[in-house]
C-alpha positions in Angstrom: 86.8 118.7 89.7 89.1 116.1 89.8 90.2 113.8 92.8 93.3 112.5 92.8 95.0 110.3 95.7 98.5 110.4 97.3 100.1 107.7 98.7 103.0 108.4 101.2 105.7 106.2 101.2 106.7 106.9 105.3 109.8 108.1 105.2 110.1 107.4 109.1 108.9 104.2 108.8 105.6 104.1 110.7 104.0 102.3 108.3 105.1 98.6 107.3 106.5 98.1 104.0 104.7 95.4 103.2 101.6 97.1 103.6 102.7 100.3 101.7 103.6 97.8 99.0 99.7 96.2 99.3 97.9 99.2 98.8 99.8 100.4 96.1 99.8 97.4 94.1 96.0 97.7 95.1 95.8 100.6 93.4 97.4 99.9 90.4 95.8 96.0 90.0 92.4 98.7 89.8 93.5 100.8 87.4 93.4 103.8 90.1 95.9 106.3 90.0 97.9 107.5 92.4 101.0 109.9 93.3 103.4 108.8 95.5 105.7 110.7 97.7 108.6 109.2 99.1 108.1 111.1 102.7 104.7 113.8 102.9 106.3 114.5 106.4 109.9 115.7 104.9 108.0 117.1 101.9 106.4 119.3 104.1 109.2 120.7 105.9 111.6 121.0 103.0 109.5 121.5 100.3 107.1 123.7 101.2 106.5 125.1 98.3 106.5 122.1 96.0 104.4 120.4 98.3 101.4 122.9 98.0 101.6 123.3 94.6 100.9 119.7 94.2 97.8 119.3 97.1 96.4 122.5 96.5 95.8 122.6 92.5 92.3 122.5 92.9 91.5 118.7 92.9 89.7 116.6 95.8 92.5 115.1 97.8 92.7 111.5 99.7 95.6 111.5 101.7 97.2 107.8 102.4 99.4 108.6 105.2 100.5 107.4 108.8 98.6 109.6 112.0 95.8 111.6 110.7 96.2 114.3 113.3 99.6 114.9 112.2 99.9 115.3 109.1 96.8 117.4 109.5 99.4 119.6 111.2 102.0 119.2 108.9 100.1 120.4 106.1 98.2 123.4 108.1 102.0 124.7 108.5 102.8 124.2 104.8 99.4 126.2 104.0 97.5 124.0 103.4 93.8 123.7 104.8 
């Protein structure tokens, strides 16, 4: 089983842009691969199938996003545990 990191670029601007830049630059500097999604909440609402396919491929996934409880509810609504 592989592991992957998904970084939400927070279309709702709930995460400060400089913080997102710091995280992204750190991961790149350390050679850690990650997937950047421009707006995870929006993707869960408007691209359910694509989001489900990306996140349910069998890999263990670490999410970097705004509010854990809110993200968890959105993912569950999309059909992702």
